Backbone bond lengths (Angstrom), bond angles and torsions (degrees), N, CA, C in turn:
res aa  C-N    CA-C-N  psi(-1)  N-CA   C-N-CA  omega(-1)  CA-C   N-CA-C  phi
1 M - - - 1.466 - - 1.521 108.61 -
2 G 1.326 118.27 122.81 1.450 122.28 -176.46 1.515 112.56 -91.38
3 T 1.311 114.81 -172.21 1.460 121.16 177.62 1.515 109.85 -123.51
4 T 1.315 114.53 156.63 1.456 121.92 177.49 1.517 108.67 -105.96
5 A 1.338 117.18 132.64 1.465 121.58 177.04 1.522 108.94 -87.13
6 R 1.306 115.26 136.11 1.460 120.86 179.86 1.530 108.70 -138.15
7 T 1.317 116.66 151.47 1.459 121.35 172.06 1.516 108.21 -120.33
8 I 1.315 115.89 124.91 1.462 122.31 -178.39 1.518 108.28 -113.54
9 T 1.304 116.93 132.64 1.457 121.73 177.11 1.518 109.05 -99.76
10 V 1.333 115.80 124.88 1.462 121.04 -179.28 1.519 109.31 -114.25
11 T 1.314 115.98 164.05 1.465 120.96 -178.35 1.513 110.03 -68.48
12 G 1.347 115.18 143.25 1.453 119.95 -178.13 1.512 113.53 -75.92
13 R 1.323 116.75 -42.09 1.461 122.83 179.98 1.531 112.57 58.38
14 D 1.338 118.60 26.31 1.461 119.24 173.45 1.520 108.62 -110.12
15 E 1.323 116.24 -171.57 1.467 119.07 -174.66 1.519 112.38 -63.67
16 E 1.310 117.75 -24.61 1.458 121.06 178.83 1.521 111.94 -105.09
17 D 1.345 117.22 -1.17 1.457 123.26 -179.81 1.519 111.46 51.61
18 R 1.312 115.81 43.24 1.457 120.56 179.24 1.523 109.82 -76.01
19 P 1.314 118.40 132.33 1.468 120.36 179.67 1.521 110.98 -69.50
20 V 1.318 115.09 155.43 1.464 122.38 178.20 1.516 107.71 -120.60
21 R 1.324 116.74 131.18 1.456 122.29 177.65 1.523 109.33 -94.70
22 L 1.322 115.67 131.77 1.458 121.78 179.14 1.524 109.17 -118.69
23 F 1.318 116.68 122.83 1.455 121.93 178.26 1.520 108.91 -85.20
24 C 1.334 116.57 127.68 1.467 122.15 -176.72 1.523 110.59 -124.11
25 T 1.323 115.14 153.86 1.456 121.72 165.34 1.521 107.68 -119.17
26 D 1.322 116.41 142.68 1.461 121.95 -172.55 1.524 107.89 -140.11
27 S 1.331 116.56 123.24 1.461 119.33 -178.67 1.514 112.83 -75.36
28 A 1.336 117.74 -10.21 1.464 120.62 174.31 1.517 109.03 -76.92
29 D 1.322 116.22 133.30 1.461 119.24 174.32 1.507 109.32 -72.86
30 D 1.336 117.11 157.71 1.464 121.04 176.23 1.517 110.31 -54.28
31 G 1.316 115.54 130.74 1.456 120.41 177.64 1.498 113.93 94.42
32 E 1.345 117.75 -11.50 1.453 119.78 178.19 1.520 109.64 -78.37
33 G 1.294 115.72 151.97 1.445 120.68 177.17 1.507 111.37 -84.34
34 D 1.329 115.16 -157.75 1.456 121.96 -177.27 1.517 111.79 -54.60
35 A 1.307 116.95 -53.65 1.458 119.44 -175.91 1.520 111.79 -75.22
36 G 1.326 117.34 -24.94 1.454 119.99 179.02 1.511 112.52 61.22
37 G 1.355 116.67 39.15 1.444 119.80 -179.79 1.507 113.39 86.71
38 R 1.330 117.51 -0.92 1.451 121.52 -179.85 1.513 109.46 -93.59
39 G 1.318 117.16 -179.17 1.451 120.60 179.88 1.517 112.23 -59.39
40 V 1.312 117.36 138.52 1.460 120.46 -176.14 1.515 111.43 -66.83
41 D 1.344 117.94 -19.51 1.451 121.04 179.67 1.529 112.75 -89.92
42 S 1.313 117.60 -1.63 1.462 121.08 -177.32 1.520 110.45 -87.94
43 P 1.326 118.22 116.00 1.459 119.49 -179.47 1.525 111.63 -73.96
44 P 1.310 118.34 150.59 1.459 120.14 175.19 1.521 110.66 -69.94
45 L 1.320 115.53 150.92 1.456 122.69 177.28 1.523 109.00 -109.53
46 L 1.324 117.39 132.77 1.463 122.33 176.20 1.526 107.19 -117.94
47 L 1.340 116.34 117.31 1.455 123.48 -170.13 1.527 111.15 -105.50
48 L 1.332 116.26 130.76 1.469 122.49 -175.54 1.526 109.35 -121.49
49 H 1.329 116.91 119.51 1.462 121.70 -177.11 1.533 111.48 -80.27
50 G 1.333 115.20 171.59 1.453 121.63 -179.15 1.516 113.48 -87.35
51 L 1.331 115.51 -177.45 1.456 122.62 -176.13 1.526 111.60 -58.14
52 A 1.329 115.85 133.01 1.467 124.53 176.65 1.523 112.43 67.25
53 G 1.335 117.30 11.23 1.452 120.96 -179.27 1.518 112.79 -93.21
54 H 1.328 115.43 -159.04 1.464 121.32 -178.73 1.513 108.17 -157.86
55 C 1.329 116.45 161.29 1.462 120.01 -173.15 1.522 113.41 -68.74
56 G 1.343 117.74 -18.56 1.454 120.60 177.10 1.516 113.43 -63.58
57 E 1.334 117.04 -16.81 1.467 120.39 176.50 1.531 111.76 -58.96
58 W 1.332 116.17 -23.44 1.460 120.54 -174.70 1.529 113.13 -92.34
59 D 1.326 117.94 5.96 1.466 119.54 -173.22 1.531 112.57 -57.83
60 A 1.336 117.63 -41.80 1.467 119.90 -177.30 1.526 111.09 -65.86
61 L 1.324 117.81 -40.91 1.463 119.89 177.69 1.522 110.88 -71.51
62 T 1.321 117.14 -38.84 1.464 120.11 177.85 1.527 110.58 -58.38
63 A 1.324 116.45 -43.32 1.474 120.03 -179.72 1.520 111.29 -61.06
64 R 1.331 117.12 -34.68 1.453 120.18 -179.20 1.523 112.47 -76.03
65 F 1.319 117.39 -33.31 1.461 120.77 -175.25 1.528 114.14 -95.30
66 A 1.332 117.89 -16.61 1.464 120.01 -169.27 1.517 113.83 -63.11
67 A 1.329 117.56 -25.46 1.463 119.09 179.81 1.525 112.27 -72.82
68 T 1.328 117.00 -20.69 1.464 120.26 -174.10 1.523 113.66 -120.49
69 H 1.317 117.29 -14.09 1.466 121.38 -177.36 1.528 109.94 -140.68
70 R 1.291 116.28 148.52 1.459 119.45 165.74 1.524 107.11 -75.52
71 V 1.330 116.73 129.05 1.464 121.71 -175.32 1.529 108.97 -122.37
72 V 1.318 115.40 123.36 1.463 122.39 179.42 1.522 108.39 -120.37
73 A 1.316 117.25 137.94 1.461 122.41 173.09 1.522 107.34 -137.18
74 F 1.323 116.18 153.67 1.468 117.07 175.71 1.520 110.74 -146.77
75 D 1.346 114.13 151.82 1.458 121.24 174.42 1.520 108.46 -72.97
76 A 1.326 117.15 123.80 1.456 120.84 178.81 1.525 110.73 -62.04
77 R 1.319 115.82 154.22 1.473 119.19 174.78 1.531 109.03 -53.57
78 G 1.329 115.33 134.50 1.463 120.93 -178.56 1.511 113.87 90.44
79 S 1.338 117.99 -3.70 1.461 120.97 -174.42 1.526 111.62 -130.63
80 G 1.331 115.40 157.28 1.456 121.23 172.41 1.515 112.97 56.24
81 A 1.345 115.40 -132.46 1.458 121.39 -178.48 1.519 112.79 -93.09
82 S 1.322 117.79 5.95 1.468 121.02 175.54 1.525 109.75 -82.90
83 T 1.327 116.60 172.70 1.469 121.27 179.94 1.526 109.81 -50.51
84 R 1.320 116.58 124.65 1.462 121.53 -169.59 1.517 113.32 -79.41
85 R 1.321 117.51 -33.69 1.464 120.08 -176.84 1.538 110.37 -128.12
86 P 1.316 117.24 67.26 1.467 118.58 176.43 1.522 110.24 -69.44
87 A 1.320 116.23 149.80 1.463 119.58 -179.04 1.519 111.74 -70.56
88 D 1.330 117.03 -30.04 1.463 121.85 -174.97 1.528 108.70 -116.38
89 V 1.331 116.43 116.41 1.462 120.29 176.73 1.533 110.50 -120.69
90 S 1.313 116.07 25.93 1.455 120.82 179.97 1.520 110.64 -68.57
91 R 1.327 115.79 163.50 1.465 119.95 174.25 1.524 110.23 -60.63
92 A 1.335 117.06 -37.13 1.465 119.86 -179.99 1.516 110.87 -62.68
93 A 1.338 117.55 -38.15 1.461 120.40 178.44 1.524 110.78 -65.62
94 H 1.321 117.52 -40.74 1.460 120.39 178.09 1.528 111.35 -64.47
95 V 1.329 116.98 -38.05 1.468 120.04 176.69 1.521 110.35 -64.59
96 R 1.313 117.92 -43.98 1.468 120.28 177.95 1.524 111.19 -58.69
97 D 1.338 116.41 -38.06 1.464 119.61 179.25 1.524 111.21 -60.58
98 V 1.336 117.05 -42.50 1.466 120.20 178.75 1.521 110.26 -59.73
99 V 1.314 115.88 -46.57 1.467 120.33 -178.03 1.522 110.61 -63.65
100 E 1.327 117.50 -42.91 1.465 120.22 -177.13 1.530 111.80 -72.30
101 V 1.319 117.61 -34.73 1.469 119.48 175.00 1.524 109.91 -64.10
102 A 1.330 116.79 -44.31 1.468 120.38 179.50 1.525 110.56 -60.45
103 Q 1.315 116.33 -41.94 1.460 119.95 179.96 1.524 111.10 -68.25
104 A 1.325 117.19 -43.56 1.463 120.67 -176.87 1.528 111.76 -64.19
105 L 1.326 116.86 -32.59 1.461 120.83 -178.23 1.525 112.90 -94.96
106 G 1.320 116.50 1.81 1.458 119.75 177.67 1.515 113.83 69.51
107 L 1.335 116.99 28.85 1.467 119.66 177.57 1.523 108.52 -72.09
108 P 1.318 117.98 132.43 1.467 120.87 -166.77 1.521 113.76 -72.14
109 T 1.315 115.94 132.41 1.456 122.13 176.21 1.518 110.35 -60.56
110 G 1.320 115.67 132.73 1.451 121.29 176.50 1.505 114.85 88.54
111 R 1.337 118.68 -5.51 1.473 120.48 -177.02 1.525 112.81 -122.05
112 L 1.305 117.72 -1.66 1.451 121.47 -174.09 1.533 111.20 -76.82
113 V 1.332 115.93 134.51 1.454 121.67 171.85 1.525 107.72 -102.85
114 L 1.321 116.06 116.81 1.462 121.56 178.21 1.518 109.20 -91.80
115 V 1.331 116.11 131.06 1.455 122.82 179.95 1.520 107.18 -127.71
116 G 1.332 117.18 122.59 1.454 119.37 -179.07 1.508 112.52 -139.46
117 Q 1.345 115.75 143.12 1.459 121.52 177.30 1.525 109.38 -111.54
118 S 1.332 116.73 133.87 1.455 122.99 175.74 1.532 110.40 56.18
119 M 1.337 119.57 -122.42 1.466 120.03 -179.65 1.522 111.57 -63.53
120 G 1.329 117.41 -31.06 1.454 119.99 173.85 1.520 111.60 -64.72
121 G 1.336 116.11 -32.74 1.452 119.88 175.24 1.511 112.04 -66.76
122 L 1.335 116.94 -39.14 1.465 119.55 176.28 1.520 110.43 -62.91
123 T 1.321 117.65 -41.99 1.460 120.26 176.04 1.517 110.86 -59.92
124 A 1.328 117.17 -42.97 1.466 121.01 178.68 1.524 110.82 -61.73
125 L 1.330 116.68 -44.47 1.470 121.23 178.70 1.528 110.70 -58.54
126 L 1.328 116.01 -49.15 1.470 120.31 -177.65 1.524 111.30 -65.40
127 T 1.320 117.31 -34.75 1.466 120.40 177.40 1.520 110.46 -66.55
128 A 1.319 117.30 -44.06 1.463 120.85 179.05 1.523 110.99 -62.77
129 A 1.332 117.10 -36.66 1.466 120.50 179.62 1.522 111.62 -70.46
130 A 1.330 116.79 -42.06 1.459 120.71 -175.53 1.519 113.29 -82.95
131 H 1.330 117.29 -24.09 1.468 121.26 -175.86 1.535 110.41 -132.24
132 P 1.322 117.05 64.16 1.472 119.10 -178.01 1.515 113.30 -61.18
133 E 1.335 116.95 -23.53 1.461 119.87 179.50 1.523 112.32 -70.05
134 L 1.326 117.65 -16.30 1.463 122.10 -175.55 1.520 112.79 -89.83
135 V 1.338 116.97 -32.19 1.461 121.69 -162.13 1.522 111.84 -107.84
136 R 1.340 115.43 128.65 1.463 122.14 175.81 1.518 111.46 -85.88
137 A 1.337 117.06 -39.63 1.461 121.89 -178.73 1.524 108.57 -157.21
138 L 1.327 114.89 162.03 1.462 121.70 -173.03 1.525 108.74 -132.75
139 V 1.333 116.48 132.35 1.465 122.18 175.35 1.526 107.92 -121.46
140 L 1.319 116.05 117.60 1.458 122.23 -179.86 1.517 108.62 -109.14
141 I 1.314 116.61 116.87 1.457 122.79 -178.10 1.523 108.42 -106.50
142 E 1.331 116.42 111.45 1.459 120.91 -178.40 1.536 110.44 53.13
143 A 1.318 115.84 46.85 1.465 120.70 -178.34 1.512 109.34 -147.88
144 G 1.327 115.62 143.71 1.447 121.07 177.49 1.515 110.70 -159.47
145 P 1.334 117.28 -177.91 1.469 120.94 -174.36 1.520 114.66 -92.96
146 G 1.343 117.90 6.37 1.458 120.41 -173.30 1.521 113.85 -66.91
147 G 1.306 114.99 163.69 1.454 123.38 -178.85 1.521 108.69 152.00
148 P 1.327 119.07 -169.95 1.472 126.72 -7.60 1.527 112.16 -70.78
149 S 1.337 114.40 165.61 1.469 121.46 -178.77 1.529 108.85 -128.42
150 P 1.333 117.90 80.55 1.470 121.00 -172.57 1.525 114.52 -56.37
151 S 1.335 117.66 -31.57 1.465 119.98 -176.18 1.524 113.50 -88.14
152 L 1.343 117.60 -1.44 1.467 119.29 -172.72 1.525 113.42 -61.00
153 P 1.329 120.66 -47.54 1.479 118.00 -179.80 1.527 112.33 -58.41
154 E 1.335 117.36 -41.34 1.465 119.86 178.66 1.518 110.76 -65.19
155 T 1.328 116.56 -40.12 1.464 120.58 179.72 1.521 111.35 -63.48
156 I 1.332 116.21 -44.27 1.468 120.07 179.81 1.524 110.45 -65.62
157 G 1.322 116.91 -41.68 1.458 119.80 178.19 1.515 111.92 -60.88
158 A 1.338 116.97 -44.72 1.461 120.68 179.73 1.521 111.08 -65.08
159 W 1.343 116.73 -38.27 1.475 120.20 177.91 1.519 110.69 -61.89
160 L 1.313 117.85 -46.95 1.459 120.63 -179.49 1.528 111.01 -67.46
161 D 1.326 117.16 -34.48 1.465 120.49 177.62 1.527 111.42 -65.97
162 S 1.330 116.84 -24.20 1.464 120.32 -177.65 1.518 113.14 -78.12
163 W 1.331 117.75 -13.06 1.462 119.93 -179.39 1.529 109.23 -66.26
164 P 1.317 118.92 125.10 1.469 121.18 -179.15 1.528 111.56 -79.56
165 V 1.299 115.81 69.41 1.463 122.55 -175.71 1.529 109.63 -82.54
166 P 1.343 118.28 136.67 1.465 126.56 -1.15 1.539 111.79 -81.65
167 F 1.318 115.69 148.93 1.452 120.83 173.09 1.527 108.24 -77.67
168 P 1.313 118.00 137.22 1.469 118.50 -177.54 1.522 113.33 -66.54
169 D 1.351 116.96 -33.16 1.463 119.98 -179.29 1.524 108.70 -162.30
170 A 1.344 115.60 174.62 1.461 120.60 -176.22 1.522 111.79 -65.22
171 G 1.338 117.25 -33.99 1.455 120.31 179.72 1.519 111.77 -64.17
172 A 1.315 116.57 -43.31 1.461 120.52 178.69 1.525 110.86 -65.33
173 A 1.317 115.95 -39.07 1.465 119.89 178.91 1.522 110.73 -65.62
174 A 1.332 116.96 -45.66 1.457 120.33 179.94 1.525 111.01 -60.44
175 A 1.332 116.79 -39.81 1.460 120.44 178.54 1.523 110.84 -64.69
176 F 1.328 117.36 -41.32 1.464 120.57 178.84 1.521 110.97 -61.60
177 F 1.323 117.03 -38.26 1.458 121.11 -178.38 1.533 113.24 -85.60
178 G 1.321 117.09 15.56 1.452 120.25 171.38 1.508 115.35 103.32
179 G 1.331 117.87 -1.89 1.453 120.38 178.80 1.516 113.15 72.14
180 G 1.319 115.76 -175.28 1.458 121.03 179.38 1.510 112.45 65.21
181 A 1.345 114.54 -165.35 1.462 120.02 -178.09 1.520 111.63 -62.67
182 A 1.334 117.27 -38.77 1.461 120.35 -179.81 1.525 111.01 -63.93
183 G 1.340 116.59 -45.17 1.457 119.58 178.81 1.517 112.49 -61.83
184 R 1.340 116.25 -40.39 1.468 119.76 179.01 1.526 111.20 -66.03
185 A 1.337 116.89 -37.57 1.466 119.71 179.52 1.523 111.05 -66.06
186 W 1.341 116.84 -41.64 1.471 118.90 176.98 1.524 110.52 -65.00
187 A 1.321 117.07 -40.21 1.462 119.86 178.34 1.520 111.06 -62.89
188 A 1.336 116.58 -34.97 1.468 120.43 179.63 1.520 111.83 -66.83
189 G 1.313 117.63 -16.83 1.456 120.56 178.20 1.514 114.08 -82.81
190 L 1.330 117.29 -4.20 1.458 122.23 179.23 1.529 110.26 -88.81
191 V 1.319 115.55 161.95 1.470 120.45 178.12 1.526 109.57 -133.40
192 P 1.337 117.11 152.72 1.466 119.55 177.73 1.527 111.61 -61.89
193 G 1.319 115.58 141.88 1.451 122.31 177.11 1.507 109.05 -155.89
194 P 1.320 118.10 -172.39 1.468 120.58 179.44 1.529 111.54 -55.93
195 G 1.331 116.63 119.33 1.450 121.64 174.96 1.510 116.09 86.99
196 G 1.334 118.21 -8.03 1.461 119.13 -178.79 1.515 112.00 151.72
197 L 1.331 116.61 -148.64 1.461 122.11 -176.81 1.529 110.37 -94.11
198 R 1.327 115.25 137.35 1.462 120.95 -175.91 1.531 110.54 -129.94
199 P 1.336 116.59 155.78 1.468 119.54 -179.53 1.516 112.51 -70.57
200 R 1.337 114.75 157.32 1.459 121.04 175.79 1.529 110.45 -102.45
201 V 1.315 116.64 27.08 1.459 121.93 174.87 1.520 108.66 -132.43
202 D 1.333 115.93 153.97 1.457 121.46 174.25 1.521 109.14 -102.99
203 R 1.311 115.94 137.55 1.455 121.50 -177.10 1.521 111.95 -53.98
204 D 1.331 117.32 -49.25 1.467 119.11 -174.33 1.517 112.05 -67.39
205 V 1.338 117.73 -30.48 1.459 120.90 177.72 1.526 109.82 -68.20
206 M 1.330 117.12 -42.76 1.467 120.31 179.62 1.533 110.96 -66.02
207 V 1.319 117.00 -40.60 1.469 120.12 178.15 1.527 109.84 -63.75
208 A 1.319 116.92 -42.03 1.468 120.05 178.19 1.525 111.12 -64.05
209 T 1.319 116.71 -32.73 1.457 120.99 -177.77 1.527 112.09 -63.36
210 V 1.326 117.63 -28.95 1.478 120.09 -177.73 1.523 112.82 -101.46
211 Q 1.325 118.28 7.09 1.468 120.03 -177.08 1.522 112.40 -60.25
212 E 1.322 118.03 -39.97 1.459 119.73 -179.07 1.524 111.15 -61.95
213 N 1.314 116.69 -37.56 1.457 121.05 -178.53 1.521 112.48 -64.96
214 A 1.328 116.06 -22.65 1.457 119.52 179.04 1.525 111.72 -69.70
215 H 1.321 116.41 -24.92 1.462 120.27 -169.59 1.522 115.05 -113.52
216 R 1.332 118.47 -8.34 1.457 118.54 -174.75 1.528 111.45 -152.32
217 D 1.330 114.57 165.49 1.447 120.32 168.72 1.524 108.34 -110.30
218 Y 1.356 116.23 -179.35 1.465 120.68 -175.63 1.529 111.16 -129.21
219 W 1.331 116.60 29.68 1.458 119.92 178.71 1.519 111.77 -64.71
220 D 1.324 117.29 -31.24 1.470 118.93 177.82 1.523 110.54 -62.62
221 A 1.335 117.01 -40.12 1.462 120.29 177.55 1.530 110.37 -68.34
222 W 1.319 117.34 -40.34 1.464 120.73 178.45 1.527 110.57 -56.60
223 D 1.309 116.42 -39.93 1.464 120.15 -179.87 1.528 112.79 -67.36
224 E 1.336 117.12 -17.89 1.460 121.17 -179.68 1.525 113.43 -91.39
225 V 1.327 118.11 -9.44 1.457 120.96 -179.17 1.525 108.99 -69.69
226 R 1.319 116.76 129.59 1.468 121.79 -175.65 1.525 113.63 -112.53
227 C 1.326 118.09 -12.83 1.472 120.50 -175.44 1.532 110.31 -91.09
228 P 1.335 117.33 165.52 1.464 120.07 173.93 1.527 111.18 -60.89
229 V 1.349 115.84 145.15 1.465 121.00 -175.91 1.527 110.53 -132.23
230 L 1.332 114.98 134.49 1.456 122.90 167.58 1.521 107.93 -110.86
231 V 1.323 116.58 127.80 1.461 122.09 174.14 1.518 107.58 -110.56
232 V 1.337 116.76 121.93 1.468 121.76 177.88 1.529 107.63 -106.19
233 R 1.317 115.37 117.15 1.462 121.69 -179.31 1.529 109.61 -111.48
234 A 1.327 116.70 136.43 1.453 121.60 177.02 1.522 109.40 -90.20
235 G 1.342 116.07 136.95 1.459 119.80 -179.40 1.513 113.01 -61.48
236 K 1.342 116.98 -27.61 1.461 121.72 179.06 1.527 111.14 -113.59
237 G 1.324 116.73 25.12 1.455 121.58 -174.77 1.513 113.61 -97.06
238 M 1.340 115.01 -159.59 1.467 121.85 -175.13 1.524 112.79 -104.26
239 L 1.316 118.30 -20.99 1.460 120.79 177.06 1.523 108.12 -79.76
240 K 1.315 116.45 113.86 1.455 120.95 -173.95 1.527 111.29 -84.16
241 Q 1.331 114.75 155.34 1.459 120.53 -178.04 1.522 111.52 -59.35
242 R 1.328 117.34 -37.69 1.468 118.93 -177.75 1.528 111.69 -64.17
243 E 1.332 117.54 -34.78 1.466 119.77 177.59 1.525 110.07 -70.98
244 A 1.329 117.20 -43.22 1.463 120.19 177.35 1.527 110.81 -61.73
245 D 1.343 116.88 -41.07 1.462 120.09 178.21 1.528 111.24 -62.54
246 R 1.315 116.27 -40.86 1.472 119.56 178.63 1.518 110.80 -65.66
247 M 1.323 117.19 -37.54 1.465 120.16 177.05 1.526 110.08 -60.32
248 A 1.326 116.41 -43.87 1.463 120.03 -179.70 1.520 112.09 -68.26
249 E 1.331 116.75 -35.28 1.463 120.20 178.24 1.524 111.52 -65.50
250 R 1.331 116.53 -39.81 1.464 120.21 -178.00 1.518 112.60 -79.08
251 R 1.339 116.27 -24.79 1.465 120.50 177.49 1.522 108.41 -129.94
252 P 1.330 117.45 82.52 1.463 119.31 178.58 1.530 110.78 -56.02
253 G 1.323 115.24 140.56 1.456 120.20 -176.46 1.512 113.09 99.87
254 T 1.352 116.88 -13.49 1.459 120.13 175.19 1.529 109.35 -61.72
255 R 1.307 116.65 130.23 1.469 121.53 -179.05 1.526 109.00 -92.43
256 I 1.325 116.95 124.44 1.453 122.56 179.08 1.522 108.93 -110.63
257 A 1.330 116.51 125.98 1.471 121.82 176.64 1.524 108.49 -122.49
258 V 1.328 116.34 144.36 1.457 121.76 -179.85 1.525 109.11 -122.75
259 V 1.328 115.73 130.33 1.469 121.62 172.11 1.525 105.59 -105.37
260 P 1.324 118.81 99.67 1.462 121.77 -162.11 1.522 116.09 -64.51
261 D 1.316 118.88 -35.33 1.469 120.39 -172.30 1.523 113.34 -99.61
262 A 1.321 117.70 10.45 1.465 121.28 -177.26 1.524 111.26 -100.51
263 G 1.335 114.88 158.64 1.446 121.57 175.56 1.526 111.49 -97.64
264 H 1.323 115.61 -166.56 1.465 121.45 -176.38 1.524 112.14 -55.78
265 D 1.325 117.09 -36.06 1.469 121.72 176.97 1.524 109.66 -87.61
266 V 1.308 116.27 54.65 1.468 121.68 -174.88 1.518 111.58 -61.23
267 H 1.340 117.86 -30.55 1.466 120.44 178.64 1.521 111.50 -67.10
268 L 1.336 117.00 -19.14 1.462 122.09 175.45 1.526 111.60 -97.93
269 D 1.326 116.37 -38.57 1.465 120.57 -179.60 1.532 111.86 -66.50
270 D 1.326 116.55 -40.52 1.471 119.57 -175.70 1.535 110.12 -146.35
271 P 1.332 117.59 69.17 1.466 119.78 -178.67 1.520 113.06 -61.73
272 A 1.335 117.61 -29.01 1.461 119.58 179.39 1.524 110.59 -65.12
273 A 1.331 117.03 -41.14 1.462 120.20 178.53 1.518 111.20 -66.82
274 V 1.328 116.99 -41.99 1.465 120.12 178.74 1.527 109.84 -64.00
275 Y 1.327 116.45 -42.46 1.462 119.69 177.26 1.524 110.77 -59.28
276 G 1.321 117.30 -45.19 1.454 120.32 -179.14 1.520 112.06 -60.01
277 E 1.325 117.11 -43.49 1.461 120.36 178.95 1.527 110.82 -65.80
278 M 1.328 116.88 -42.06 1.456 120.23 -179.97 1.523 111.26 -66.66
279 A 1.327 117.05 -42.38 1.458 120.31 -178.59 1.517 110.99 -62.15
280 A 1.336 116.96 -43.02 1.459 120.49 178.52 1.521 111.24 -65.01
281 F 1.318 116.39 -40.53 1.470 121.37 178.85 1.526 110.88 -64.16
282 L 1.329 117.36 -45.84 1.461 120.48 -179.46 1.521 111.13 -64.02
283 A 1.320 117.11 -36.59 1.464 119.74 176.72 1.530 110.77 -63.57
284 E 1.330 117.08 -38.22 1.459 121.44 -179.41 1.525 112.48 -68.55
285 V 1.327 116.50 -39.71 1.465 119.70 -175.32 1.529 112.65 -92.01
286 G 1.331 115.86 7.02 1.458 118.57 178.19 1.499 113.20 84.73
287 G 1.358 116.22 27.24 1.449 119.65 179.92 1.508 113.22 -71.93
288 G 1.334 116.72 -24.94 1.461 119.56 176.98 1.505 113.72 67.29
289 G 1.321 115.90 153.34 1.458 121.69 167.52 1.501 115.83 81.03
290 A 1.358 118.43 -34.41 1.452 118.97 -174.90 1.516 110.92 -70.03
291 R 1.322 115.23 146.80 1.467 120.67 -179.45 1.524 108.82 -121.41
292 A 1.309 116.54 121.72 1.466 120.06 -178.68 1.526 110.58 -71.41
């Protein structure tokens, strides 16, 4: 079962009200309804990638879920095939994008499962807090409300500066990004340009995207989340056990899963394990359709 590519235009909400184009993939064929031929009890999944990533990162999970769920993913503003230099890269703008994509695609209010990794997970968390009427369940992959992180913009800038652009070919890019499935997925986010493969993100846009995280945490939003939550933590990742434990303490009933041998890109390192945790969680919360 394949996916359909779509481009959705959302409101700019900046001083010039410039529209922002968001590139989406949708496992529903044209003309299909909410379930898209799947079980009527299976909620749609909306997948949000991390900083400087792209929606293709979710291909392995989409392939596993597409038979039982409608699966939508989109390139965040500033990333991938979406508008590269939007004027507004605030967390609020990213939350609005989720809401407008859901509305544009007719994803049903109250049944949507939001799944986000890293910065995409923070967007998912904030959306669930601000729009409880929209979200049935929340899956946070290597993401939480902790902070502030004063050094984050400098760290992200230095990381992007370290990319040896242009990469001569996809193999060299995959090796630079650590090899394996994760390295190949990052390499797939590059595009041909002068001299080789180049990123589809701008350094200053990515640094601006994390500015809020430098100055604040999001525990207040975490306390507002009302839906069931699965937190997937990688044993070799960036979400620390103490933060996950605090999340569970503040929201009893939060399900914490650990994939011990995976890194921050756990959805790429071990998609089968992430699928298994998600399928079990969806079965528990009445998500329907998923098969462990």
